[in-house]
C-alpha positions in Angstrom: 0.0 0.0 0.0 2.8 2.4 0.9 4.4 1.8 -2.6 1.2 2.9 -4.3 1.3 6.2 -2.4 4.9 6.8 -3.3 4.3 5.9 -6.9 1.4 8.3 -7.1 3.5 11.1 -5.4 6.3 10.5 -7.9 3.9 10.5 -10.8 2.5 13.8 -9.6 6.0 15.3 -9.3 6.9 14.1 -12.8 3.7 15.6 -14.2 4.4 19.0 -12.5 8.0 19.0 -13.7 7.0 18.1 -17.3 4.2 20.7 -17.2 6.7 23.4 -16.0 9.2 22.5 -18.6 6.5 22.7 -21.2 5.4 26.2 -20.1 3.1 25.7 -17.2 4.7 28.2 -14.7 2.6 26.9 -11.8 4.3 23.5 -11.9 7.4 24.7 -10.1 5.3 26.7 -7.6 3.3 23.6 -6.7 6.5 21.6 -6.2 7.9 24.4 -4.1 4.8 24.4 -1.9 4.8 20.6 -1.7 8.4 20.3 -0.6 9.2 23.6 1.1 8.4 22.4 4.6 10.3 19.1 4.3 13.3 21.0 2.9 13.1 23.6 5.7 13.1 20.8 8.4 16.0 19.1 6.6 18.0 22.4 6.7 17.0 23.1 10.3 18.3 19.8 11.4 21.6 20.4 9.6 22.0 24.0 10.6 20.3 24.3 14.1 19.2 27.8 13.4 15.8 28.8 12.1 16.9 31.9 10.2 19.7 30.1 8.5 17.4 27.2 7.7 14.9 29.6 6.1 17.6 31.4 4.0 19.3 28.1 2.9 15.9 26.6 2.0 15.3 29.6 -0.3 18.8 29.3 -1.8 18.2 25.6 -2.5 14.9 26.2 -4.3 16.4 29.1 -6.3 19.2 26.7 -7.4 16.7 24.0 -8.3 14.6 26.5 -10.2 17.6 27.8 -12.1 18.9 24.3 -13.0 15.7 22.3 -13.4 16.3 21.8 -17.2 19.4 19.8 -16.2 17.2 17.2 -14.4 17.4 14.4 -16.9 14.9 12.1 -15.1 11.9 14.0 -13.5 11.1 10.8 -11.5 14.3 11.5 -9.5 13.1 15.1 -8.5 13.1 14.5 -4.8 16.6 12.8 -4.8 17.9 15.6 -7.0 16.5 18.4 -4.8 17.9 16.9 -1.6 21.2 16.3 -3.3 21.3 20.0 -4.1 20.5 20.6 -0.4 23.1 18.2 0.9 25.8 19.8 -1.3 24.8 23.3 -0.5 24.8 22.7 3.3 28.2 20.9 3.0 29.7 23.8 1.2 28.2 26.2 3.8 29.7 24.1 6.6 33.1 24.1 4.9 33.0 27.8 4.4 32.0 28.4 8.1 34.7 26.0 9.3 37.3 27.9 7.3 36.1 31.2 8.7 35.9 30.0 12.3 39.3 28.3 12.3 41.3 31.4 11.7 39.7 33.8 14.3 39.7 31.2 17.0 43.5 30.7 16.8 44.0 34.4 16.6 41.8 35.2 19.5 43.3 32.6 21.8 46.7 34.3 21.5 45.5 37.9 21.7 46.9 38.6 25.1 50.0 36.5 25.0 52.4 39.3 24.1 52.7 43.0 23.1 52.4 42.3 19.3 49.1 40.4 20.0 47.9 43.4 22.1 48.5 45.6 19.0 46.5 43.2 16.8 43.6 43.4 19.3 43.8 47.3 19.2 43.8 47.1 15.4 40.7 44.9 15.4 38.9 47.3 17.8 39.8 50.2 15.5 38.3 48.3 12.6 35.1 47.7 14.5 34.8 51.4 15.3 34.8 52.2 11.5 31.8 50.0 10.7 29.0 52.5 11.3 30.9 55.2 9.4 31.5 52.8 6.5 27.9 51.7 6.4 26.8 55.4 6.2 29.2 56.1 3.3 28.8 53.1 0.9 25.9 52.8 -1.5 24.8 49.4 -0.1 25.0 50.6 3.5 21.2 50.6 4.1 20.7 47.0 2.9 23.8 45.8 4.9 22.5 47.5 8.0 19.1 45.9 7.6 20.6 42.4 7.1 23.5 42.3 9.5 22.5 44.8 12.3 18.7 44.4 12.2 18.8 40.7 11.4 16.4 40.9 8.5 16.2 37.8 6.3 16.7 37.8 2.5 13.0 37.3 2.1 12.1 40.2 4.3 14.6 42.5 2.5 13.1 41.3 -0.8 9.7 42.3 0.3 10.7 45.6 2.0 12.9 46.8 -0.9 10.7 45.4 -3.7 13.6 43.4 -5.1 14.0 39.8 -6.1 15.9 37.6 -3.6 18.8 37.2 -6.0 19.0 41.0 -6.4 19.1 41.3 -2.6 21.9 38.8 -2.4 23.8 40.5 -5.1 23.5 43.9 -3.4 24.7 42.3 -0.1 27.7 40.9 -1.9 28.5 44.2 -3.5 28.0 45.9 -0.1 30.5 43.5 1.5 33.0 44.3 -1.2 32.4 48.1 -1.0 32.8 47.9 2.8 36.1 46.1 2.5 37.5 48.6 0.0 36.3 51.6 2.0 37.7 50.1 5.1 41.1 49.5 3.6 41.2 53.1 2.3 40.4 54.4 5.8 43.0 52.3 7.5 45.7 53.3 5.0 45.0 57.0 5.7 45.2 56.5 9.5 
């Protein structure tokens, strides 16, 4: 009996994907609604953070939407979607591990000698520049909303009347602008 349910679910997915690929725009939307919650739970279990799970779930569906034509066998939709999720989350973990490894080592040695004390002062000086930099760069408003106010990509998209990919691109540009501005300020000091 269980196999019959799974087969009908798979058939429904195949029909939605084929419909979407043949011009029925609602096909992907129905797949999104059908699998969004399951994907969110999967991401939440992997990331242990509701906001990150929401953001990553959106990223995964965007990636699936952009690459659905590469799905050679629509019957493997669920496996394909969760493979995208698995790879995306693994890449995110690798990135976070890389980011966290360096500061932890640096922070544990901050007070061991005078040169480390200088590094700590330099870091504090950098932190002081953040509000000034955000007020000067073109993407400062969106950066402030995301990183200081904690707004999600979806909230920014709605508030600023932009697509989620446009929001992500502006945040990326903002981070790059911030880094360039920061380096100019530090070199002047």
